[in-house]
N, C-alpha and C positions, 0 to 999 in steps of 0.2 A: 913610683913603684907600688906604694900602698893602694893607689887608686886602681892600678892595673890588676892587683891581687883581688881587690874587691869586685871588680868587673868579672874576673874569672870565677870567683866564688858564686856570684849571682847566676852566671850562665850555667855553672855546674848544678846549682840548686834547681834551676829551671828544667834541666834535663831529668833530674831526679823526680821532681813533682809531676812532670809529664809522664814518666814511667809509672809512678804510683797511681796516677789517674787512670791509666789503662787497666790496671788490675782492679782498683777500687770501684770506679764507676761501672766497669763492665760487670763486676759481681753484683753491685747494687741494682743494676738494671734488671737482673733476674727477678728481683722482688718488686721493684717499682714499675717495671714495664719499659720497653725501649722507647716507645713514643713519649711517655711521661718523662723519661730521663732526658730526652732531647728538648722537650718543652722546658724543663728545669734549666738546662744548659743555656737556652736562649734568654730566659727571664733573668737569670743571674748575670749574664754577660751584658744584657741591655743596661742594667743598673751599674755594673762594674765599669764598663767603658765610659758611661756618662759621668760618673762621679770620680773616676780615677784622677783626672787632672786637678781636682779640687782637694785631694787628700794631702795634708801637710805632715802627718805623722809617718815617719819612715817605716815603723813597724806595721802600721795598718796598710801602707802602700804595698809592702812586701806580701802581706797576707792576701790581699786582693789579687796581686800579680800571680802568686803561686796557685791561688784558687783557679784563676783563669787557665793556667798551664795544666792543671789536673783535668780540666774539662776538655782542653785540646786533645790530651792523651785519651781521655775517656770517650770522646766523640769518635776518634779513629778506631778504638778497639770495639766499640759498641756498634759501629756502622754495619758490618756484615749481618749481625743478628737483626738489626732494625730493618734492613732491606728484606730479609727473609720473612719477618713479621708482616711487612706491608705487601710484598709481591710474591711470597713463596720462594722456594729454593731452586726451582727449575732454571730460572734465568739469573740467579744471584751473582754468578761469576761475571756475566756480561755487564749487569747493572753496576756492580762494585767497580769494575774496570772503568766505566764511564765516570763514576763519581771520583775515582782516584785521578783520572785524567784532568777533570775540572780542578781538583785539589792541586795538582802539579802546575796547571796554568796559573792558578791564583798565587802559587809560590813564586812564579816568575814575574807576574805583572802587579801583584799586590804591593811589594815594596816600592815599585816605580810610581804606583798611584799614590801611596803615602807621601813619597818625596814630592810629587807634583802638588798635592794638596797643601803640604807644609810650605812649599815655595809660594803658593798662591795666597795662603792665609797668614803665614809667619808664625803659626802656633800649632802645637800638637793637640791642644785642647779642642779646637774645631775638628781636627782629623778624627780624634777618638769619639767625638759626639756624632760625627757622620757615620762612623762604624756602629755606634749604638743604634742609630736609625736603621742601618742595614740589618742588624740582628732583629730588630722589631719586625721588619718585613719578612725575614726568615721564619720568625715565630709564627706569623700569620699564615704563611705558606704551609708550614709543617702541620699546623692545626687543621687547616682546610684539607690537606692531603690525607691526614689520618681519618677525618670524618668521612671523606669520600670513600676511602678504602673499606672502612667499617660498614658503610651503607651498601657498597658493592658486594662485599662478602656475605652480608645478610641476605642478599637477593640470590646468591649462588646456591646451588644444591650442596648441602652439607654432607660430607662423607667422613666416617670415622672407622678406624680399626682398633678394636679393644684387645687387650691381653687380660686373661682371667687369673687371679692370684689365689683362688680358692674361696675368696669372700667377695671381692670387688672386681668390677670391670674397669680397667684403666685405659684411658685414651693414649695410644702410642703413636698414632698418626691421625691427624684431623685438620680440617680447615675451619673448625668452629672457633669462636672467640668468646672469652669470658665477659662478664659484665663491665670490666674496666678496660676492655679492648686488647687484653693479652691472649696469646695462643692458649687453647684449652688442652694442649698436650700434657700428659701426666696427671690430668684431673680424673676423678672417679665418676662413674655413672651413679646418679642419685638412687639410693635404694627405694625411694618413694616413686621413682619413675615407673610407669606401668610396664615398660619393657623389661625392667630388672627381674621381676618375678617370672615372666615367661622365659627369659634366657636361662634362669636358674633351673627351669624344667626342661631345658634344651629344646625350647619351642621358639618359633618366631613371633614377632609382635608387629602389628600394623595399626596405626591410629595416632591420635593427638598426644603430644607430650610437651612439657614445659622445660626448655633448656636455657639456662642462664638468663632467666627472666623473659624469654621470648617463646611464643607458641609455634610449634612445628607439626607438620604432618610427617610422621616418622615410619620407618621400617627397620626393625632389628632382626638379625638372624644369628643363631649360635654358630660357633666354629668348634668342631670336635676333631680328635685325632682318630687313628685307625681303630683304637679300642673303644671309641665312643666317649672318651673323657673330654669334658668341656675345657677348651683351651683359650677361648676368646669369643669375640662377636664382631659383626660388621653393622654399620648404621648408615642409612641414607635418609635424608630429610630435606624438606623445603619449609622455609619460614612462611607463616600464614600472613 
């Protein structure tokens, strides 16, 4: 009876940490960046799955187990935003649906694969280390995919819609990326940017400008209301 109670307690804690991971990691990803968050997930789980069979301390085993569970929850909660960062929001629903379908298929065939590997090897140690290798492959794919998308975006025509708050122009819609690969939404136009002074005069600007460490051929135009009050701006540019 005690063992059954212990099992029930562990399963209950797994659910709790999975839920906490959805809230915690999703919030943390806003600061770290979704791509960096997933990279961290893969790195931690490569080590966790590899060393888990060797852990003899019950407390340490539980810490590692529940850490993995937080990342499962965090991965699920962060996924839509990560897809949006990589591919934009236009096809987010369809792409998310494909990923969830793959997730469901893994839920059906994953346990069968684990059972088959266990029957073949007679040990969960080998099974977990195979999974560690799969996480390493996933890490490599995610890094290559992120690099490809950053390069592809840098070659695209950059477009931004700014809102003006009386002092600064704030990017409300943009396909620009910051230096660390995160979306530039809600970042401010640098006041040293040559377009800033022209926009403050309600004039357009066309010429070179440095954006997030990259040189662009740019065009800025002010947006005004019917009374001529400055309300925002638009930007179009191509990386040189």
